[in-house]
N, C-alpha and C positions, 0 to 999 in steps of 0.2 A: 432471426439470424442465429446460427450455431457456431461452434468452433471449427466448422468445416473450412472457413476461409483463412485459417491459420495453420502453421506447421508446428509440430512438437519436436523439441530437441532436448535431450538430456545433456547437462553440462557438468563436468568435474570442476568443482569450485577450488580444488587444491587444499581443502580444509578437512578432508576426510568424508565429504558428503557430495553426492551428485544431486543436482537440482533440475527439475523440469522447467523448461522455458517454452512459452508459446510465442510465435513470431508472425507478424503481419508485415508484408512488404519485403523488399530486398534492398539492403543498404546501398549497394552499388548502382541501383536504379532509382533511388529516392533523392529528390531535390532538396528536401528539408532536413533539419537537424534530427538525428536518431533519438528515440525516446525509450527509456527503460522504466517499467512500472512495477512497484513494490506494494503488495497488498497489506491489509491490516491483520490483527490477531484473529485467528480462527477463520480466516478467509482463504482465498485462493486466486490464482492468476486469471481464471476465467471471468471473475467479476469485473475485469477491465474490458471485456470483449466489446461492449457497445462503444466506449470511448476509443478503444484501439482501432476499431473499424473506421471511425471518423478520422482519426489521425492518419490512417493509411490513405484515405481518399484525399487528404490534404497534402500528401507527399512525404510523410514521415515513415521511416522504417521503425517498427515498434517491437519490443520484447517485453513480455510480462513473465515474472518469475514466481514459481511456487517456492516459498521459503522452507527451510528445513522443518520437518514435522508436519507440513501442510500438503494438501493436494496429493499429487503423484510424485513428489520429491521423496528422497530417502528420509528416514525417521530414526536417527540415532537417539540414544537414551540421554545424551547430555549435549552441551554446547548451545543452550538457549538464552544465554545472557546477551546483552546488547553488543558487546565487543565481538563475540563469536558470530552472531548473526550478521553483523556489519561486515566482518571478514569474509563471510560467504558471498555477500553481494560484491565485495571487492574482487574476489576470485572470478565471479561470473563476468564482471565488467572487463577484467583483463583478458579473459577468453574471448569476449565479444569484440574487443579492440582488434584482435587478430583476424576477425571476420568482417571488418568493414564498419563496425559501429564505433566510430571515433568520438570520444568524449561526448557521450550523450547527455541530454538533460534527464535526470533521474527523478521520478515522481513516486511519492509514497503516501499512503493513506493511513491515518490514525497511528497505530504502532509503527507502521511503515513510514509515516511522516517523521517520527523521531529517528528512525533508522537513517533516512536520507539526510537529516540535519547532522547526525553523527558522521555520516559518510563525507559530507561537505567539509567537515572540520578536519578529519584525519587523512583524507585523500582527495584534496581539491584538484590535484592534477588529473584525476580520472574523469571529471565531469565539467560541463560548461556551467552548470548550476543545478539547483534542485527545486522541486515543488512539493510542499507539505500540505496534503489535503486533509483538513480537519485534524491535524496533528502537527508534530514538530514543536509543540508548546506543552505537551502533556507532562506534568510533574505530579505523579500520584501522591507523593508524600505531602503535598500541600493539602490534599483532601483527606488522606489517610496516614497520619503520622506514624502509625504502627503497622508493620507488615501484616500482622494477624488480622486486623480489621479490614485491610485491603483485600486479603485473600478470601475473606468471607463475603464482603460486599460485592466483589466483582467475580465471584466464582460462577462459571458458566452453568446453565441448566443441563440436566441429564436428558439428552435427546436420544440416547441409544434405544432402539426398538420402536421408535416412532414410525408409523407408516409414511412412506414417501409421499403418497397422495395427500395425506393430511398436512404434512409440512408444506407442500407446495400451495395447498389451499390457504393455509395460514399466511404464507408470505404474500400471496396475491391479495388477501383481504387487508393485511397490515400495510401494504405498499400499493394501493390501487393506481397510483400515478407512475409506477415504474414500468419501463418498457420490458418486453419479454427477455431481452438480453440480461437485464438485471436479475430477474427471477431465476432464469437458467443458471446464471453465474452463482447465485446464492445456493441453489440446489447442489452445485458442484463442491460445496464445502463438505459434503457427506459422501461416504462410500455407500452405494446402493446395493443392499444385500439381496440374495436370491428369494427370501421370503417377503420381499416388498417393503422392508423396513430400511432405516438409515442408521449409519454409525459415523460420527464426526471423524474426519481424517486426523484431526489433532486430538490426541488423547488428553484426558484431564490432567495427568501428572505433567505432561509437557506444556500444556496451557498454563499451569500455575508457575512453572519455571520461567516461561516467557513473561508472565505477569510480574514475577519478582524482579526480573531484569528491567522491565519498564518502570516499576516502582523505584528502583535504584537510580534510574537515569535522570539527569538534570540538564536538559538542553539549554536552559537559560544561562548556565554557567559557561557555555562555549560560544554564545552568540557573538560576542565582541571579536572573536578570533576567526570567524568564518570569512574567507577571502573570495568566495564565489557568490553569485547572485542567488538569493532565496526568495521564492514566491510562496506566500501562505494563501491557501484557499479554504478558509473556515466556513463551516455551515452554521446557520442560526435557525433554530426552530424548536418545537416542543420535544423532539426526540434527540436533541443534540447532546453531546457529552460536555459536562461541566459548563452548561450554558450561562450560569450565573457569574462565572469568572472569566469567560472566554474573551470578552471585549478587553478586559484588563490585560490578559496574557498577550493578545495581539498588539495592543498599544506598547507593551514592554518590548516585544520583538521589533516593532517599528523604530524604537529608540535605540536598540542595541545592535541589530544586524547591520553591517556596513552598507550592503546593497540589497534592498528589500522592496517587495511589492506585496500588496494584499488585495485579493479579490473575494469579497464576501458573496456567499450564496444564501439568500434569505427570502422566504423560508426554504429550508432544505433538510434532508436527512443526513445522518452521519456518513452514510455511503453515497454522498452526493454525486460521485462519478458514475455510479450505477443508475441513480435516479435521473440525472440530467446529462447523459453522455455527450449530446451534441453541443450544448452550451459549454460544458466543461472542456471539451476538445477545442472549441473556438477560443476560450480564454487562454489556454496553454499555448495553442498555436500562435496567437497574437504575440505573446511574450517571446516566442522564438523568432519572430520575424520583425519586431519593432526595435530590436537592439538591446532589450533588457538582458539577454543572456550572452551578449557579446563581450 
């Protein structure tokens, strides 16, 4: 499957940036709750395509967003802190509300999971609830008390100039159980240059600004005050993020978030939505139909 089954629409977020959205289905013709999908750090909207296609077949109208600095969205030199990025999403949600996407369930992965938890806290009136996919609990200061050590440990590799064919081959060997939609979505993290090499859409300086904003974010401090339902979908496996503390973090969320549900994927990769799009879509769809988000 390719992106041919979706439409691309640029949206003015009202925050000084225009963001690309990918859309599956038509809200006025969809029987189920609309869904808005938020990618993780250094990712892009197309990594949701496998799950989005499943959601569409289940009757949901779906919108995936390229956040600022990512994919084909605009790339200003600033505004990469958690508040600014969340405000971008708020602007898109308000624009979508005028187009039939009324109070969607907003789904975010990793950094995007923290974004949707922040969104649920500051603008609960815009959403029916949120889903945090292997995120929403990330507090980097727990693991890296000093920003300098965080910036070194989590600095992305330099992929500029890597042949696209080599990168695709690496992804296929590293993720042999991923469907083609996941591999294609991962390759969309890069600009494909005329000489056959790739360049990440997200530049290193912007990556580090986002990382700093994530390092400063403390979602557990707002759990008690979230008034809309939150579903956590954590991944457990050898490639997971902070696997040694994740169970504790999720238990903490279960104790603090007023209306909460957890659906573990084990074993699973950090990008579990790309690895298991069918099962992931079924889990979220069930939560939209069994009353959890009502």
